[in-house]
VOKEMAR-223577 format. One record per residue: x, y, z of N, C-alpha, C in turn. Coordinates in steps of 0.05 Angstrom, whole numbers, plus 5000, padded with zeros to 4 digits. Layout:
XYZXYZXYZ...
//
This chain:
913579603925911779643948911279943952908880033957908180313960909380423985910380673984911480814008909180944024909580954050907581074068908881284085907781514085908781734103906681774125907481764150905681794173906382064186904282244188904582504200903282504227904482654246903282684273900782854272900883074257898583254256897783294227895683174219894783194191893983484185894683584162893983854153891483844136889283914149886683904134885984184125884984204101884284464090881684564104881684824109879184954119877184974096874684954103872584944083870485164088868885224067866585394069864285244056862385134071860184994059858585184040857685084018856285243998853885394010852285244025849885374037850585584057852785554071853785754090854686004075855985964052856886194037854586354026852386214018849986354008848686514031848486384054847286514077848986764084851586744082853286974088852887204069852387144044851887354024849287504030847287354040844787484048845087654073846687554092847287704116848587974109850387964090851788204081849788394068847988294051845988464038844288604059843588474081841788584101843188754122845888774120847488934138847088854167846888594171846288494198848488574218850988534211853188584229853288884236852989054216852989344221850689434239848289324234845989394250846389314279847389074284847888984311849989154325852189204311854389354322853589644328851789754312850890034317848990044341847489834346845589834368846989774395848989594394850289514419852389714428852789724455854889894466857489734468859489814454862089674454864189854443866689794449868889954438870889774425871589844400873389674384876089624399876989824414879589804428879489574448877189504458876989304479875889034469875289024443874188774432875888684408876688434409878188314387876388224364873788204370871788134350869188264358867788384340865488544346863088374355861188484371858788334378857288234354857088404333855788324308857088094294859788104295861287884282860887614297860787624323860387384339857487284335855487464334852787384329852487254301853887374282853887264255854986984254857186934268858386664268856586464281855186544302853286354314850986284295849986484281847886444261848886254239851286304229852286144207852885854217853485824242853985554253851585374251849185494250846685334248846385214220848085294201847985184174849984954170851184864192852984624191851484384199852184154187850783904194852183764217852283904240853783794263851883794287851683564300849983544324851483614349852383864351853783954374852284204385851884224411850384454422851484724411849684914407850485174396852485314414852385254440854185394458857085304454857585074442860284974436861085064408861285324405861685444379864285364366866385344381868985264370868884994357867484804370867284534359865584534334863384684334861684694310863184804286864984994291866385124269869285034265869884804276872684704276873784684248872284594229873384554202872784784183871484994194870485224177872585444176872885564153874685794150873286044160873286074186871786294199872886574190875386594184876586844176875186964152874186794134872986894109870487064116869086994137866487114143866787374159869187424170869487654189870687894175870188124188871488374178874488364183875888534170878788534171879788584200878288744216879188804243878488584263876788404255875988184273877987954271878487824294880487604295878887344299879287164280877686914281878386744305880686764316881486604339879886664364878386884363876786964387873886884384873286724364870586614361870286374380869286424404868886214424866486274441865686074457863186104472863286324493865686374504865986584524865386854512866586914489866187164476863387194465862186974456859386984447857587064471858186954494856587034518856787324524859187434521859587724525857987884504858087784479856587924458853587904464852587674474849787654482848987854502850787904522850188094543849888374532851588444513851488714501848988744484848288534469845988544452843388544469843488414492841088404509840488684521842388864520841889134530840489304509840289204484838889344463835989264461834389394445831689304440831889094417832688854424833388654404830988554389828588554401826188474386825688674364825888934371825489144350827689124329830089054338832389024320831788814299830688584308830088374289827788454270825688574282823488654265824288854243826189034250827189224230828589074207830288874215831688714195829788554177827788434190825888274175824288434155823288664164821688844146823488954124825989014130827889104110828388894089828588644098828988414079826688394060824288414071821888384054821688614034822688854041822689074022824689024000827088924008829188873988828388663968826888463978826088243960823288293948822188533952819488603941817488383948817588303973815888093983813288203995810988143983808488243994807688104019805888224035804788094058801788084054800887854044797987814040796787644062798587504076797587344099799687364122798587354146800287344170799387104187801286934193800586694208801786704236800186664256801186684284800786414298802786344315802586104331804686114353804685914370806685894392807785614392810185594404811285334410812785354436813885134446815385144471818185044466820085164480822885074480823584994508824584744511825084624537827784684548828084684574830584734588830984524610833484474616834184304639835584484659834984434685836284594706834184714723835084844745833184954765831885214755833485404746832485664738830685794759831785804784830185914806830886204810829086384802829686674803829686774832828586614850828586704878831486714889833286564877836086574886837586824877836386964857837587204847836887444865838787614870838287854886837088074868834488054865833088244847830688364862829888604854827488724865825088584852822688634864820288514853819788604824820388854818820088964791821988824772824488784780826488644763825688354758824588224779823687944776821387934756819588124758817288134740818088164711820188334706821088394679822788164668823787984685825587774676823987554661825287424642823987204628823686974648821286874652820786654671820986384657823086234664823385964654821985784674819685684666817985554686816285334672814985174688813384964676810785074666809784954645807285034633806384804614804484854597803584654578805784614557807184384558809484334540808484194515808884324492807884224466809583994455811883944469813583724460813283474478811483494498811083264515813183234537814983434540817083424561815983554586814283404600812983524624814883564647817183424646819083454668820783704665820683834642822484064637820984324642822684514650821684794650821984894621820785124615820585194587820185494584820585594560819585854551817685804528815985994523814185984500815286174479815386084454816186254432813686324415812986584414810886664397811986774371810786694349811886774323809686854304810287054287808487124265810187114240809286964220810686954194808787044172809987124149808387184126807886924110806586944088805786704073808186554061810486684061812886554050814586424072813586434097814986304119817086484132817186744124819086934136818087014163819586964185818687054211818887354213816587484215816487774217816987864246816087704265816487764293816687494308818487484327818887244344819587344372818087264391818587354419818787114438820787134456820986934477819287024500817486854509815486924530815786744554814586824576814686654600813486384594814586184609813885904603810985834607809485994622806685944627804786114610805986264591804286434574802386264557799886344557797786194542797686304514796486144496796086224468794286474467792386494485790586724486792186984492794086964511795687194518797487274494798587074480800287144457798687264434796287164429794687274408793887564413793587634439792987914446795288094437797787994442800088154435800488154404799887924391800087914362798188104348795788134359793788314348794888604349796088674372797188944374799388994354801088794350803288824330802288854302800388674294799388684267797888944262796589054282795189304279797089534273799689504280801589714275803089674249802589464235804089414210803589624188801089724188800389914167802090164170802790234195804490474199807290434188808090174185810790114173810690104143808390154131808090164102807389894090806289704106805589444096802589404098801489274077798689194079798588964099796488964115796288764136795488494126793988484104793088224094791188094114791187834114789387674131790987544153790087564178791487434200790187154204791886954206790986674210792286564235790686454252791686334277789786104285790685954306788985734314786585824330784985644340782385704352782585874377785085894390785286064414785186364407785186424381784786704373781886784377780086594376777186654376776186674404776286924414774986994440773487254435771687314452770087564449771887804449773887804467775788024469777288074443778387854431779987874407778287954383775887834381774187894358773288194359772788294383772088574385774388754377776788674385779188834379779688834349779388604336779988584307777788714290775488754301773288884287773089184293774989284309775089564315775389724289773489894282773590034256776090194252777390294273779790454270782290284265782290034275784589854271783589574263781989564243780689314235782789124224782688874233784588664223782888444211783288384186781988154174783187894185781487704192782587454203780887224195782086984197780586734194781786534214780086384227780986194247778985964249779685774265777785554269775985614293773485574290771585634312771785424334772285504359772485304381769785174386769884934398767384784402765484924422766585054443764985174464764585474461765185584438764985874435762085954428761186174440758586284434756286074434755985944458753885744461753985524439756385414436756785194417755985274388757185504380756685604353757485404332759685254337760585064317758584844311757584714332755684494328752984594316752184834324749684954313749985004283752385104275752785164247752984914230754284704241754484454227751684334223749984344244747284244241745684404220746184664219744784834199745684754171748284694167749284624141747984364131747784164148746483914140743483944137742384144152739484184150738584294123740084484112739284594086740584444062742684294068743884124047745184264024745784524027746984674004749984684007751284483995754284463996755484523969757884643970759384683946761884513947762384373926764784193924767184363916769284373934771684523926774084333922773684073928775683873922778183903939780483803929782883803946784184083946785384153969786784403972789784363964790784133971793584063965793683913939796083923926796483783901797683503906798083433931799283183938797382953931798582713927796982483920795182403943792682333937790682253957790182463978790382723970789882943989786982963995786383084018783583104028781883274009779483184005777483333989775483464009774683704001772883854019770283934005768183954021765684084013765284314033763984534023763684764041760784864040759884954063757285104065757885364079756885584068757485844079755085984091755486124113753386274127754386534137752586724140753186984153751586994179752887074201751587094226752887304243751387434260752487634278753787494302756287544306757787424328759287644343758787664369760087864386759588144375757188194365756488454356757388524328758588344313759588394286758688184267758388264242757588074221759987894215759587634217761787444213760987234192763087134179762686924158763486654170761686464168762186194179762185994156764385844154764685644133764785364147762785194140762884924149764284754128766384624136767984464118767684164124766684014105766583724108768983594094770483434109772883314099772383014095773182914071772782624067774682464084776982574091778882434109777682414137776582634147775382624174772982434174771482424152769182254151769981954152772181894138773181614139774081544167775381734181776181684208773781644226771681804222769281784238767981514234767781424209766581164203768180934217770880964216772580764229772180774259771781014270771381044299768880904308766780914292764280774298764780464300766280364280766880074281768480004305770380174312772080114336770480124361768580314363766880334387765180084390764179994367762479754368764079514376766479484365768179264373768979284402769279524412770079564440767779484459765279474450763079394467763179104474764678944458764678654463765678584491767678724500768778664527766778744548765478974544763479064563761078874564760378764541758078564540758778314555761278214552762177974566761978014596762978244606762878294634759978324644758278434627755478464635754078194637754578014618753177764618754177564638756677594648757677404667756977474696755777714700755077804727752177734733751677664758748977604767748177794789745577854790744478034811742377884827742177954852740477814870737577924871737278164859734578274858734078404831731578424824730878524797731578824795731278974816731879264815734779314808736579154820739479184814740079124785738778904774739278834746738179054728735879164734734779384718736579634719737679684742739479914745741979884729743079634728745479574713744979594683742579504675741879534646741779824638740579994655740480284649743280404648744980314667747680424668749180354642748880104633750180014608749180174584746580214583745480364560746280654560746880764584747681044586750681084582752180874579755080904575755681054550757781224551758581374528759381184504760480954512761380764492758980644476756580644489754280524476752380734464753180994465751381204457750581194427752281064410751681064382750080814373749280654393748080394386745480354400743680194387741280104400741779824410741579784436742179524448739579404459738979154451736679014461737678824484736978904509738078754532735678654548735578384551733378254566734478164593732578134612733278044639732077764642733777574650732977294654732977234684730677124693730477044721731176744724733076674741733676394746733076324775731776094777731075994804732675744809734075734832735675504839734875404867734775134869734175014895736774894907737174944933739474824946738574674971738974404970738174234992740374215013739574175038741574135059743273885053745773885063747473655059746473415075747373185066746772935081744072815073743172615089740672475084738372665090736572685071734372865075732272755094731372935111729172865129726572895114724472775124721972775110720773055108721473215128720373485128722373695117724573595105726573785094725473935070726174185069725474355046727974495035728074535009730474664997730374965002732875075000733075374999732875464970730975634966730475734938731776004935733476034914734776294909733976384881733476644879732876754853735176944845736176914820738277094810737377204783738477434776737677564752740177614734739877554709742077564690741277734666743177884656742678054632743777924607742277934586743177824560742778034538744878084523744778274501743878114476741478164468740278014446741378114419741778384417742678494392743878774397745778844379746879114379746779214351745379434346745179554320745879854321746879954299747580244299745080404301745080604318742880794321743080984297741080984280741181144256741681444262740081544280740281834286742981904300743681744320746181794335748581774317748681574300750981534282751081764262748781844252748682064232749782324245748882384269749782624283752782604289753682374297756582334303758282374277757382264255758782294230758882584221756682724224756583004217758483164234758383114260759983264279762983214275763682964271766582894269767682934241766082964221766982994193767483284186766683474204766683754197768183924217769084154209769984364226769084624214769084834231767985094222770085304223770385454202772085694201770485944206771586124221770286374227771986604217770786804204772387024192770687274190772087504192770787754187771187854158772387674141772687734113769987664100768287854096765587784087765287824057767187954044767087974014769888004003770087983977772688003964774287743962773387533976774587273974772487053972772786863954770986643952771386453975769486273979769786074000772285913997772885833972775285673967777785833973777886083966780186253971780686284001778486314016778686344045779686084058778785854048779785604058782685564052783585634028786385614021788085794038786986034044788386214061788886094089786785974100787085854127788985614126788885454105790685224103793585294100794185544094796985634093798285654120796785604142797885614169800185424173800585234155802785044157805485184156805685424145808285544142809485614169807885704189808985764215809685514230808185294225808785044238811384924227811884964201814484884189816785044201816285294206818385464218819085354246817085284262817585174288818984904286818284754266819584494263822584524258823384724242826184784237827484894262825985064277827085184301827984974321826484744321827084534340828884314329829784354304831484144292834184134305835683914301838283874315840284084307839984204283841884414274841484674289839084714299838484964313838384904343835984894354835784854383833284694391833684454400831384304411831184324441833484324454833584374483835884574488835484784503837384984507838584964536841185014538842484984564843385254576842885484563843785734574842385784600843885904619842685964645841586244647842686434633841886714635839386764618837086844631834686884616834887094594836487304598836787504577838387394553840287234559841787104537839986924521838086794534836186614521834486774501833687014509832087184491833687264466836287324471837987404448838387164430838786924442839186684425836686634409834286674420831886634405831786824381832687074386832687264364834587174341836887074349838886984329837986734314836686554328835586314315833386384296831786584304829686684286830886804261833086954264834487064241835486844223836386624234837186394218834886284202832486274214830186184200829486384177829886644183829386844162831186794138833686734142835486674120834586434104833686224118832685984104830186054087828386224099825986294084826686464059828686634061829486804038830686634016832286434024833386244004831186093989829186004005826985863993825286043975824886293984823386483967824786533941827486563941828986603917828786363898828786123910828485883893825785883879823685943894820985923883820386143863821386383869820986603850822586543824824986433828826586353804825186143787823985943801822585733787820085843772818686033785816386153773817186303747819386453748820386593724821286403703822586183711823485983691821085853677818985783692816685653680815185843661815186103667813886293649815486313623818086303626819786333602820086073586819885843600820185583587817885393596815485443587813085293597813185003592814684903573814784623567817184473578818884613593821284493604820984433634822284223642822384153670825284143680825684203705828284193717828483943735830183743728830283493743831983523768831183703786832783753810831083713836828783583833827183523856828183283871826583203891827382963907827582723888829782573890830182343874830482403845831182653838831582723810828982773795826782793810824182843797824083143789822183203771821883493763821383673787822683903786822684083808819884213811818884223836816284333841816284433870815584693873815584813900818084753916820484833906822884763920822984883948824284743967824484833994827484874001827885014024830685034033831784764040830084594051831084324059832084174034830684194012831484063987834184163979834584423978837184533970839384443990838784454016840784374036841584084032839683904029840383624026841883574000841183703979842683673954845583773956845983993971848584123971850184073996849383884013850683844039853583774037854483654015857283584011858783773993857483993986858784193969860184403986862684453981864184653997866484763981867285003988869685133978871985053997874385003986876684944002878685174000879885244023881885464022884585344015885685443993888285353983890485523996889985783998891885974010890286224016891586424026890186674033888786784009886086824011884386943990884386773965885086513967884886333944883386083952881286023936879585793943879185623918878585373923877885183901875185063907873984953886871384823889871284583870870384353880869984123863867283993869865783933849863183803854863683523865862183443886862583173897861982953877859983003859859282803839857782943817857582803794856182923771853182943778852182753794849282763802848783013819850583073838850283303855850283563838852083573819852283813802849683853786848683633776846283643759843883743775843883713801841683793818842084073830844584133839845084383853845484613834846784573812847384793793844884933783842784773775840284903767838985063789839184973814838085113837839485383841842185383838843685633840842785823818842285733794841485903772838786033778836985873790834385983797834586213816836586213834837086423853838786653841839586613816841286813803844186813814845086573822847686553834849586373817852086433819854186263808856286213830857986013827860085963847861886213850862286353828864086583829862786823845860286883839859187123852858487063881858186813888857686743917860086823934862486783923864886833938865987123935864687283919865687553916864987723941
//
């Protein structure tokens, strides 16, 4: 019979997840801890662990697959060998939420937004990463609690400078929550170049004004500005004038709003169908069944400047528009039933109801043949009729829908309007129509960044009470996104070099073991989630692949990044 030994306290080995070790090596390359420590006011004699070390541990904790709030740092790092990541003078036992809060307070006294921007631009220089596109957008981060600044003993000027956690348009549908707005600008590789925590009621128009000022200053930092891409809230007379300023001109492309410049969008769409000169550019994405586009290009003066207008017809939008017509027609059935079961006591009322029905928005796309039927009814008094009795005669009027057919003109205009959208740009030469469309479609990178920002590993709902700490946390979470983007960049650049050297070879490390194509951080994370180093003793670690399948997928990805298990731990 087998012997069993029962221990009161199991001795579990501390681990270092592979992805966390890679993130740590990039943090070291970027001198993140040193930069934070140099900027913050603190004294080693009074701190058992530096503010930069605490900030680093919080950032690394976002690379663990644990659904525990970021503020509970000890629980998130319970199984992690934290000592490996810290400087010799830092004590790992002091990595806790209380000390992290103190570190946040010290970092909040620095120009932390400028601190992050310096690190981000330095990273792009180290990785020789060009900036050909800049993508701007906003999202909201929700909060629970009162956050009533009136309870704070502050002057009016201090209240004005404080981050306002307040209700506004919530992009997550959490209308009951107060929020902040996060404005972000990324390059084409998804690297957040700037990320700012803004008041909860900040509009996209206000953020774009600030983004334009920032991008205008990029040239001074030694970077080409490239093309700025943002949503339709970028397109206002004020912003277009600022971006066309000859002294600080910013190339941009955006979607034209429906009500801009006396309905410029609908006028341009009508012009495109009027001359019928379309160029087929096909699908932008390589995905199966991806949308196909046709484009018509025009030049027009807008807000005093020559602008390029691209009308894009999408086969996907056209199918949706055709389906919408069918749904609208089916929806008329209920209205017809209600119409035909009602009676009117005078002809004028029946005629007025017919006109009301024909004017309904639901019936705008159809030609309806509606007739009015007059019915005469006699009603005799009850009981035996007298010789001189006469009936009461009543006239009622009823509406009958004889036919419903699609209005050729209305349906044609609806299909044209709903199948198209218009891009507006001051890039008038140097890029083909297709290149400009592909540039605009790259806007997905900033949306992906926001999606990761709100993931369970980072922050979907924040519970910090101090507004300044919230700003610092936003900066650190953005730095975490920067690390993810750099890992993804290294993967893709490595794959590009591999394909140039081995054009006929494929790497079976994609999803489901398929050939690798456009690898993402998420792909690497999911493949390596169970890969970790185990601490055997002080400065001695071991590593074992969880399975042969995992090794076959992760090892090639490491090679693409120029990494081995040995140099990761050096």
